[in-house]
N, C-alpha and C positions, 0 to 999 in steps of 0.2 A: 300366771303365778311364778313360772320359772324365771321370766325376765325380771319380775320384781325382786325375786330372791337374789338373782345375780347382781342387780343394781345395788341391793342392800349390802351384799358382800363387798362390792367394789368401793362403796362409800366408807364402809368400816375399815377396809385396808388403807384407803387414802387418809382417813383420819389418824390411824395408827402411825403411818409413815410420816405425816406432818408433825405429830407429837414427838416422834423419835428424832426428827430433824431439829426441832426446837431444843430438845434435851441435849443434843450433841453440841449445841452452841453455834456461834457464828461461822461463816464460811472459812474464816481464817484457820479453823481447826483442821481443814483439809488442804492447807497450803503452807509453804515455807516462805516467809516474807523476804523481800529484797533486803540486802544488807547482812543476811545471815552468813557466817563464816563456815567454810568447809575445810577441815584439816585433813590433808591427803598426803600420801607418799608415792613417789614414782615407783613403777614396777619394772622399769628398764633404764639402762644408762643412755643418756642423750648427750651428744657432743658435737661441737661445730666442726670437728675434724672428720667425722664419719657420716653424720646425718645431713639431710638437705631440707631446704624449705619445701613444705608440703607433706613431709613425712608424718604418719599417724603415730600417736602415742596413747598410753593409758596410765591411769593412776588409781589408787585405791583410797577410799574414805577411811580415815583412822578412828574417828570418834562419831558416835551416832548423833543425829540432830533430832531433838525432842520438842514437840509443840503441844502445849496443853496436856502434858503427860503421855502423849502418844509418840512413839518413835516413827518419824516420817522418813528419815534417811538413815538406815542402819549402817553400822560399821561393816565394811566389806563391799559396799556399793562401789561401782566403777565409773570413773569419769573418763571420757574419751574425747580426743580432739586432734588438732594438727599443728605443726610448727608453721606459723604464719609469717615469721621473720627469722632469717638466719644470716649472720654476717661473721665471717672468719676474721681474726685479728690481722691488722696490717703488718707490714715488714718494718715500719718505723713508728707509726702511730696507730691508735685505735685498739679496741679490745673486742673479744668475741661477744656477740649479741644473739639473743634468742627470745622469741615470743611464743609461749605455749598457750594457745587458745582452746578452751574446752567448748564442746558443742552439745554433748548429751551425757546423761547419767543413766546407768543401768542398775536397777535394784537387784538384790540377791535372788529374788523370784524370777528374774528375767525381764521384768517390765522396763522399757526404755522411754525416757522423756527428754525433750530438748531442754537445754539449760543455757543461761547466760551468766557468766561470772568472769571476774578479773582477778588475776594473780596479784596478791598484796605483799607477801613476804616469803622468803625461802630460808630454811635452816639446814645446817649440816654440811655446807660447802664453804671453805675458807675463801675470803676475798671475792665473794659473789654477792651482788645486790640487785634488788628489784627497784626500778625507777619508772616514773611516769604513771599516768592514769590507766594505761592499757597493759601494765605489768610486763615491761621489757626487762629481761634478765641480762645483766652485764657481767662479764667474766673478769678475771684478774688482769691487772696491768703488768707488763713486762719491762716497764721503763727503768725501775731500779736495777733489775738484772742486766739490762742493756748498759747502764752506766758502769756497773761492776765489771762486766766483760771488757768494755772499751777502756776503762781505767786500768784494768789489769794488763791488757795488751800494751797500752802505752808505757806503763811502768816497766814491763818486760823489755820493751824496745829501748828504754833509757839505760837499763842495765847492760844490754848488749852493746849499746853505743858507747858506754863508758869504757868497755874493754878495748874498743878501737879508738878511743879518745874523740868520739863524735856522738855525744849524748843527744844533741838536738836531732841529728839525722836518725838515730835509733828511735827516739820518741815519735818522730814523724812516720817512720816505717811501721812501728807498732800500732799507732793510732789508725793509720790507713788500712792495715791488714785486718784488724779486729772490726773496724767499721764496715768494710766490704763484706766480711764474713757474716756480720749481724744483719746486713741489708738483704742477704739472700735467704734468710730464715724468717718465718712469721713469729709473732708473739705467742703467748700461751693460749691454747685453745680453751674455750669454755666447756667444761664437762660437768654434767649433773648426774651423779651416780644413782643407781637404783637404790631406793630407800630414802632419798632426800625428801624432807618435809616441805611441801608447798601448800600455802594457805590461800584459798580462793574465796572471794566475796560475791554473793549473788547480786547481779545487777537488775534482775527482775524477779517477780514472784514465781515460785515453782508450785503449780497447782496440780492436784491429782485426786481422784476419788479414793476413799479408804479401801484397803484390802480386807478380807474377812478377818484376818488376825488383828488388824488395827481396830476394826469395828468391835471385835470381841474384847479387846483390851480397854477401849473406851467405855463399853458397857460394864465391864468389871469395875472400872474406876468409879462410875456413877453409882453402882450398887454398894461399893464399900463406903461411899460418902454419905449414904442415907442411913 
C-alpha cells in the first residue's frame, strides 16, 4: 500500500511538472538568443599607456535584457574578460589598438555563466572606433598633429633664417629639428575612460535555468493573462 501511494504521488508530481513546463512555453524562455545586444559601460579606465595584453577588466550591464516578459539579464550584471590584443601607437605611423574579449557574466545574485560576445560599437570617446568582426578598438591618429608640429617648426626656422638672410637653411634646420623631436615620441595613446559605453552582441545562445524570482514572475504573468 505504501509503495502504491508513493508511486501515485510521484506520478502526480511528474504530471504537474510536465504541465507547468508546457505552460512556461518553449525552451527559448530560459535562454537569451545569439544576436542579442548587451549595452554596458566600463567600470575602470583602460589605456594602451598603462595596461598590458592579458590584463583583466570588468564592465556593468546598463539595460536589462527581457525575454518573454522575464528579465533574464538584469541591469547591474557584470561582464568580465581580458585584453586579448594591445598595441601602442608607433612613433611615425599606427594608432593604439585594443581588443576587449568578454568571457563570463555574473548576475546580481552571484551566479556566473560563460558567455560569447563580440564588441560592436563604442560611445563616449572621441576619435575612437570599433572595426572588424572581432571588435578591435582603434584609437585616435596623431597624423594631423604631426603635420602641425613639423609645419610650425619649419615656419619658425624660415623666420629665423630670414633674420640671417638664409631662409632655406632656417627651414631645413627647423624641419629637421621638429621631425627628430617627433620621431622620439609616440602618437596618442588609446584611452577608454571608466563609464564609456560598449555594446556587445552575443555570438551564441546564453542558456540557464530560471531563478525562483524569475519563475514567480513568469507565473504571475500567466495568472494576470487568464
